[in-house]
Residue, then its C-alpha position, 0 to 999 in steps of 0.5 A: m485521516n487522509r486516504v489516497k489510494p492509487l489508481w488500479s486496474e486488475d489487468q496488468s498485461k496491457r501496461s508497459l514494464e515502466e508503468i508497472l514499475r511506476a505503479e509499484a513505486e506508487n504502491r510503496a508510497w501508499n504503504k508508507a502513508l498508511r503506516g504514518q496514518v496508523t501512527a497518527l491514529v494511535d497517537s490521537r487515541l492515546a491523547k484521548q482526542i478521539s473516541l474508542e468507537a472512532y478509533a476502531t472504525r478508522r483502524q478497520h478502514g486502515n487494515e482494509d487499505a493495508a490488506e489491499c496495498k499488500r495484495r496489489g504489491t504482490i501482484l505488481v512484484d509477480e508481474i515485474g518478475s514474470r517480465g524479467g524486469r528486476a534482477l534479484p541480487h546475487k548472493p555469494 
C-alpha cells in the first residue's frame, strides 16, 4: 500500500493564504488516495490475496492516516475561515 502523507507544520500562522489553500487541496488529494487504498485493500482481502493479519495491520494504519487527514483538514478549514479566505455559499 502506497502511503504518501503531505508535508505538514502544526504552525499555520506563518503560511500565506495561498499556501494554506494549496495545503487543503493536497490534503483532499491525500484523502482521496486513502479511500482508494482502502478499497484496494478490501478487494485484496476478499480475493484472499492477503492474510487476515496483514489486512488488520494495514487497515489500522489506514485508519490512523484517515484520522490524521481529517484532523489536518479541520485545522486548514478553520485557518481559511479565520482569514476570511473562502466565502460560504449564500443560502436563499
